[in-house]
N, CA, C and O of each residue as an XYZ file, in Angstrom:
480
protein
N      -9.457     15.161     17.961
C      -9.801     14.223     16.912
C     -11.223     13.714     17.197
O     -11.545     13.339     18.324
N     -12.051     13.709     16.172
C     -13.420     13.227     16.341
C     -13.454     11.706     16.248
O     -12.473     11.073     15.857
N     -14.599     11.129     16.612
C     -14.755      9.678     16.499
C     -14.601      9.231     15.051
O     -14.010      8.185     14.780
N     -15.134     10.027     14.116
C     -15.004      9.704     12.697
C     -13.562      9.707     12.239
O     -13.139      8.853     11.460
N     -12.804     10.686     12.737
C     -11.377     10.743     12.399
C     -10.656      9.511     12.940
O      -9.822      8.922     12.252
N     -10.977      9.130     14.164
C     -10.338      7.967     14.785
C     -10.660      6.699     13.995
O      -9.801      5.833     13.836
N     -11.884      6.589     13.503
C     -12.256      5.432     12.694
C     -11.425      5.369     11.418
O     -10.972      4.296     11.019
N     -11.225      6.517     10.782
C     -10.417      6.570      9.558
C      -8.972      6.183      9.855
O      -8.355      5.441      9.091
N      -8.432      6.686     10.965
C      -7.062      6.356     11.357
C      -6.934      4.851     11.583
O      -6.000      4.227     11.081
N      -7.860      4.271     12.330
C      -7.798      2.831     12.615
C      -7.960      2.005     11.343
O      -7.260      1.010     11.154
N      -8.876      2.411     10.476
C      -9.075      1.684      9.220
C      -7.803      1.750      8.368
O      -7.376      0.739      7.811
N      -7.207      2.923      8.268
C      -5.973      3.092      7.494
C      -4.842      2.258      8.083
O      -4.060      1.653      7.349
N      -4.761      2.230      9.397
C      -3.742      1.438     10.078
C      -3.899     -0.043      9.744
O      -2.924     -0.720      9.420
N      -5.141     -0.545      9.826
C      -5.391     -1.965      9.527
C      -5.106     -2.277      8.058
O      -4.571     -3.339      7.742
N      -5.462     -1.352      7.158
C      -5.175     -1.565      5.742
C      -3.670     -1.630      5.496
O      -3.196     -2.486      4.750
N      -2.930     -0.733      6.117
C      -1.476     -0.754      5.976
C      -0.905     -2.071      6.503
O      -0.022     -2.657      5.876
N      -1.400     -2.540      7.647
C      -0.950     -3.830      8.190
C      -1.221     -4.952      7.187
O      -0.355     -5.791      6.937
N      -2.426     -4.963      6.617
C      -2.773     -5.999      5.649
C      -1.829     -5.961      4.451
O      -1.368     -7.007      3.993
N      -1.540     -4.771      3.942
C      -0.631     -4.652      2.804
C       0.772     -5.131      3.158
O       1.433     -5.786      2.351
N       1.222     -4.806      4.357
C       2.567     -5.217      4.768
C       2.686     -6.731      4.928
O       3.775     -7.286      4.782
N       1.597     -7.385      5.221
C       1.619     -8.839      5.414
C       1.627     -9.606      4.094
O       1.875    -10.811      4.088
N       1.364     -8.938      2.992
C       1.364     -9.584      1.674
C       2.779     -9.529      1.116
O       3.379     -8.458      1.031
N       3.307    -10.685      0.737
C       4.683    -10.745      0.226
C       4.725    -10.249     -1.214
O       4.330    -10.956     -2.141
N       5.211     -9.022     -1.382
C       5.385     -8.454     -2.720
C       6.862     -8.166     -2.991
O       7.201     -7.288     -3.783
N       7.731     -8.919     -2.320
C       9.171     -8.705     -2.451
C       9.595     -8.767     -3.914
O       9.223     -9.684     -4.647
N      10.378     -7.774     -4.323
C      10.867     -7.671     -5.687
C      12.374     -7.845     -5.681
O      13.063     -7.136     -4.948
N      12.912     -8.766     -6.477
C      12.180     -9.610     -7.394
C      11.470    -10.762     -6.666
O      11.907    -11.127     -5.574
N      10.448    -11.325     -7.190
C       9.829    -11.115     -8.489
C       8.713    -10.075     -8.480
O       8.227     -9.716     -9.553
N       8.287     -9.575     -7.329
C       7.186     -8.611     -7.281
C       5.917     -9.285     -6.796
O       5.630     -9.281     -5.599
N       5.156     -9.860     -7.711
C       3.958    -10.613     -7.354
C       2.957     -9.757     -6.580
O       2.542    -10.124     -5.481
N       2.574     -8.627     -7.151
C       1.708     -7.659     -6.479
C       0.224     -7.957     -6.602
O      -0.588     -7.189     -6.089
N      -0.160     -9.035     -7.258
C      -1.578     -9.307     -7.547
C      -2.451     -9.266     -6.282
O      -3.484     -8.596     -6.276
N      -2.057     -9.966     -5.220
C      -2.878    -10.021     -4.006
C      -3.031     -8.632     -3.381
O      -4.118     -8.268     -2.931
N      -1.953     -7.864     -3.354
C      -2.016     -6.503     -2.809
C      -2.913     -5.623     -3.686
O      -3.687     -4.813     -3.176
N      -2.803     -5.785     -4.994
C      -3.635     -5.004     -5.915
C      -5.113     -5.330     -5.717
O      -5.962     -4.441     -5.780
N      -5.417     -6.595     -5.478
C      -6.809     -6.986     -5.230
C      -7.339     -6.324     -3.959
O      -8.483     -5.871     -3.923
N      -6.511     -6.269     -2.924
C      -6.918     -5.616     -1.674
C      -7.173     -4.125     -1.901
O      -8.177     -3.587     -1.434
N      -6.276     -3.466     -2.607
C      -6.438     -2.040     -2.899
C      -7.690     -1.823     -3.746
O      -8.444     -0.881     -3.501
N      -7.918     -2.677     -4.731
C      -9.096     -2.551     -5.583
C     -10.384     -2.722     -4.772
O     -11.363     -2.015     -5.010
N     -10.387     -3.648     -3.821
C     -11.553     -3.826     -2.943
C     -11.826     -2.555     -2.147
O     -12.974     -2.125     -2.033
N     -10.767     -1.951     -1.594
C     -10.922     -0.714     -0.819
C     -11.482      0.408     -1.681
O     -12.372      1.146     -1.257
N     -10.955      0.528     -2.887
C     -11.428      1.577     -3.790
C     -12.890      1.344     -4.177
O     -13.679      2.286     -4.241
N     -13.240      0.090     -4.431
C     -14.629     -0.239     -4.764
C     -15.568      0.089     -3.614
O     -16.660      0.617     -3.825
N     -15.134     -0.230     -2.383
C     -15.990      0.042     -1.221
C     -16.158      1.549     -0.996
O     -17.092      1.974     -0.316
N     -15.259      2.352     -1.562
C     -15.367      3.813     -1.471
C     -16.191      4.384     -2.629
O     -16.328      5.600     -2.757
N     -16.736      3.505     -3.468
C     -17.578      3.958     -4.557
C     -16.852      4.242     -5.855
O     -17.448      4.774     -6.792
N     -15.569      3.897     -5.929
C     -14.796      4.113     -7.156
C     -14.830      2.855     -8.019
O     -15.293      1.802     -7.580
N     -14.342      2.973     -9.234
C     -14.322      1.852    -10.172
C     -12.883      1.540    -10.567
O     -12.421      1.979    -11.620
N     -12.169      0.781     -9.728
C     -10.769      0.479    -10.030
C     -10.626     -0.492    -11.202
O     -11.496     -1.323    -11.461
N      -9.506     -0.358    -11.895
C      -9.150     -1.251    -12.994
C      -7.788     -1.830    -12.657
O      -6.878     -1.098    -12.269
N      -7.640     -3.152    -12.804
C      -6.351     -3.795    -12.557
C      -5.708     -4.129    -13.902
O      -6.344     -4.717    -14.777
N      -4.449     -3.751    -14.054
C      -3.685     -3.989    -15.272
C      -2.422     -4.749    -14.901
O      -1.841     -4.519    -13.840
N      -1.995     -5.654    -15.777
C      -0.768     -6.416    -15.516
C       0.251     -6.180    -16.625
O      -0.051     -6.341    -17.807
N       1.467     -5.794    -16.226
C       2.555     -5.649    -17.190
C       3.195     -6.996    -17.486
O       3.835     -7.181    -18.522
N       3.015     -7.939    -16.559
C       3.478     -9.322    -16.668
C       2.596    -10.118    -15.704
O       1.928     -9.523    -14.859
N       2.581    -11.445    -15.813
C       1.745    -12.214    -14.900
C       2.021    -11.867    -13.426
O       3.165    -11.909    -12.975
N       0.961    -11.525    -12.692
C       0.968    -11.212    -11.259
C       1.713     -9.919    -10.913
O       1.898     -9.619     -9.734
N       2.140     -9.151    -11.914
C       2.733     -7.816    -11.712
C       1.620     -6.804    -11.950
O       1.570     -6.145    -12.989
N       0.737     -6.696    -10.977
C      -0.530     -5.995    -11.153
C      -0.489     -4.567    -10.633
O       0.057     -4.295     -9.564
N      -1.070     -3.670    -11.399
C      -1.258     -2.273    -11.018
C      -2.749     -1.992    -10.902
O      -3.568     -2.662    -11.532
N      -3.092     -1.004    -10.097
C      -4.483     -0.591     -9.925
C      -4.580      0.886    -10.281
O      -3.780      1.703     -9.825
N      -5.559      1.211    -11.089
C      -5.814      2.620    -11.397
C      -7.296      2.905    -11.183
O      -8.140      2.023    -11.338
N      -7.591      4.121    -10.834
C      -8.971      4.567    -10.728
C      -8.995      6.073    -10.900
O      -7.954      6.731    -10.893
N     -10.182      6.603    -11.053
C     -10.301      8.046    -11.244
C     -11.507      8.560    -10.469
O     -12.583      7.963    -10.491
N     -11.309      9.654     -9.801
C     -12.389     10.385     -9.150
C     -12.450     11.729     -9.852
O     -11.565     12.569     -9.690
N     -13.482     11.920    -10.619
C     -13.601     13.162    -11.391
C     -13.898     14.340    -10.473
O     -14.714     14.254     -9.556
N     -13.220     15.422    -10.745
C     -13.477     16.659    -10.030
C     -14.485     17.499    -10.787
O     -15.093     17.050    -11.759
N     -14.645     18.701    -10.333
C     -15.581     19.628    -10.984
C     -14.899     20.449    -12.061
O     -15.570     21.073    -12.884
N     -13.578     20.455    -12.066
C     -12.827     21.279    -12.998
C     -12.484     22.642    -12.423
O     -11.780     23.429    -13.055
N     -12.985     22.923    -11.216
C     -12.700     24.217    -10.587
C     -11.267     24.311    -10.074
O     -10.715     25.406     -9.961
N     -10.677     23.188     -9.771
C      -9.304     23.157     -9.255
C      -8.457     22.269    -10.154
O      -8.993     21.438    -10.887
N      -7.125     22.439    -10.105
C      -6.256     21.595    -10.931
C      -6.346     20.127    -10.498
O      -6.665     19.834     -9.346
N      -6.066     19.215    -11.424
C      -6.108     17.791    -11.079
C      -5.011     17.419    -10.079
O      -3.998     18.107     -9.955
N      -5.240     16.333     -9.387
C      -4.288     15.811     -8.406
C      -4.095     14.328     -8.690
O      -5.068     13.594     -8.868
N      -2.845     13.887     -8.734
C      -2.540     12.474     -8.943
C      -1.916     11.932     -7.659
O      -0.974     12.513     -7.120
N      -2.450     10.820     -7.182
C      -1.857     10.097     -6.058
C      -1.302      8.798     -6.613
O      -2.009      8.069     -7.309
N      -0.050      8.501     -6.315
C       0.578      7.305     -6.863
C       1.398      6.600     -5.788
O       1.979      7.237     -4.910
N       1.430      5.289     -5.877
C       2.232      4.481     -4.959
C       2.552      3.167     -5.662
O       1.858      2.774     -6.600
N       3.590      2.498     -5.214
C       3.887      1.174     -5.759
C       3.634      0.141     -4.675
O       3.717      0.443     -3.484
N       3.325     -1.076     -5.095
C       2.939     -2.125     -4.151
C       4.042     -3.135     -3.870
O       3.928     -3.918     -2.927
N       5.112     -3.135     -4.668
C       6.189     -4.078     -4.383
C       7.154     -3.481     -3.368
O       7.179     -2.269     -3.158
N       7.939     -4.336     -2.745
C       8.937     -3.911     -1.771
C      10.282     -4.526     -2.125
O      10.352     -5.523     -2.844
N      11.338     -3.926     -1.615
C      12.692     -4.442     -1.787
C      13.200     -4.799     -0.404
O      13.087     -3.998      0.524
N      13.754     -5.982     -0.257
C      14.237     -6.403      1.046
C      15.290     -5.423      1.549
O      16.203     -5.051      0.812
N      15.162     -5.013      2.790
C      16.026     -3.975      3.356
C      17.485     -4.373      3.331
O      18.345     -3.507      3.165
N      17.801     -5.645      3.490
C      19.196     -6.063      3.512
C      19.860     -5.855      2.157
O      21.087     -5.795      2.077
N      19.076     -5.744      1.099
C      19.642     -5.463     -0.214
C      20.074     -4.000     -0.279
O      21.063     -3.668     -0.934
N      19.336     -3.131      0.399
C      19.621     -1.707      0.343
C      20.681     -1.262      1.340
O      21.488     -0.382      1.040
N      20.681     -1.864      2.519
C      21.621     -1.472      3.566
C      22.419     -2.677      4.001
O      21.856     -3.707      4.372
N      23.717     -2.548      3.956
C      24.571     -3.657      4.372
C      24.718     -3.647      5.883
O      24.635     -2.598      6.523
N      24.936     -4.810      6.435
C      25.084     -4.926      7.876
C      24.382     -6.178      8.368
O      23.705     -6.869      7.607
N      24.552     -6.455      9.632
C      23.987     -7.681     10.174
C      22.573     -7.490     10.689
O      21.847     -8.469     10.861
N      22.163     -6.255     10.938
C      20.836     -5.995     11.482
C      19.844     -5.728     10.360
O      20.034     -4.813      9.559
N      18.797     -6.521     10.306
C      17.752     -6.281      9.309
C      16.889     -5.118      9.768
O      16.411     -5.087     10.902
N      16.702     -4.184      8.884
C      15.816     -3.068      9.208
C      14.380     -3.521      9.072
O      14.059     -4.348      8.218
N      13.532     -2.990      9.897
C      12.129     -3.347      9.826
C      11.285     -2.093      9.868
O      10.805     -1.688     10.927
N      11.106     -1.484      8.719
C      10.303     -0.279      8.643
C       8.826     -0.586      8.766
O       8.013      0.327      8.911
N       8.465     -1.865      8.710
C       7.068     -2.247      8.856
C       6.671     -2.478     10.292
O       5.510     -2.793     10.555
N       7.588     -2.336     11.235
C       7.262     -2.569     12.647
C       6.548     -1.351     13.209
O       6.951     -0.214     12.963
N       5.512     -1.591     13.946
C       4.755     -0.513     14.587
C       5.081     -0.552     16.066
O       4.622     -1.439     16.785
N       5.866      0.399     16.519
C       6.394      0.427     17.872
C       5.299      0.304     18.933
O       5.431     -0.472     19.879
N       4.223      1.069     18.771
C       3.208      1.064     19.817
C       2.291     -0.152     19.759
O       1.521     -0.374     20.694
N       2.347     -0.932     18.712
C       1.498     -2.116     18.591
C       2.292     -3.410     18.791
O       1.703     -4.487     18.884
N       3.596     -3.314     18.856
C       4.488     -4.458     19.058
C       4.274     -5.551     18.010
O       4.278     -6.740     18.329
N       4.090     -5.137     16.773
C       3.912     -6.103     15.705
C       5.048     -5.968     14.708
O       5.406     -4.859     14.311
N       5.597     -7.063     14.317
C       6.707     -7.113     13.385
C       6.185     -7.587     12.036
O       5.554     -8.640     11.953
N       6.438     -6.829     10.987
C       5.925     -7.186      9.671
C       7.027     -7.541      8.688
O       6.741     -7.696      7.501
N       8.251     -7.674      9.118
C       9.313     -8.069      8.206
C      10.262     -6.936      7.906
O      10.026     -5.794      8.301
N      11.337     -7.251      7.207
C      12.376     -6.273      6.931
C      12.282     -5.711      5.539
O      13.203     -5.880      4.741
N      11.218     -5.065      5.236
C      11.002     -4.568      3.887
C      10.984     -3.049      3.850
O      10.616     -2.380      4.815
N      11.391     -2.537      2.711
C      11.293     -1.110      2.446
C      10.390     -0.983      1.232
O      10.672     -1.544      0.173
N       9.321     -0.255      1.390
C       8.395     -0.136      0.277
C       7.546      1.095      0.400
O       7.890      2.049      1.099
N       6.455      1.060     -0.275
C       5.570      2.219     -0.320
C       4.160      1.822      0.115
O       3.182      2.443     -0.300
N       4.057      0.771      0.964
C       2.738      0.331      1.400
C       1.982      1.421      2.127
O       0.766      1.547      1.986
N       2.712      2.215      2.912
C       2.064      3.329      3.612
C       1.521      4.345      2.600
O       0.462      4.936      2.809
N       2.251      4.535      1.515
C       1.797      5.449      0.473
C       0.565      4.918     -0.241
O      -0.343      5.677     -0.580
N       0.538      3.613     -0.468
C      -0.644      3.013     -1.089
C      -1.838      3.129     -0.174
O      -2.962      3.327     -0.636
N      -1.608      3.008      1.119
C      -2.691      3.151      2.083
C      -3.253      4.561      2.045
O      -4.470      4.746      2.043
N      -2.384      5.548      2.016
C      -2.839      6.938      1.985
C      -3.513      7.282      0.671
O      -4.541      7.959      0.645
N      -2.915      6.802     -0.437
C      -3.487      7.106     -1.744
C      -4.851      6.496     -1.861
O      -5.505      6.639     -2.894
């Protein structure tokens, strides 16, 4: 792995941590803060993100990177809200898919697509 690759990995890791720390639990969702963070990242990459709301604070982010037309288009999609893990799995132990074993950081018991938003 090159130094540049390591920088991208670390930046992606920090972005994922930031997204996981934003409470977008659904219901009610409240994705506005997460959408603003994603829009900032896209802007810093030279893209022109647009934020749309289906309801107050239920915010989506879209952007487009035009290709040359030589290859088929590619769509990357992710959602920013999460569902509390205890709603999905019954039991006394809360699952924590946001925990990073090697960093010893606990981000809550949520199941979502924050990692997908980070990659997208």
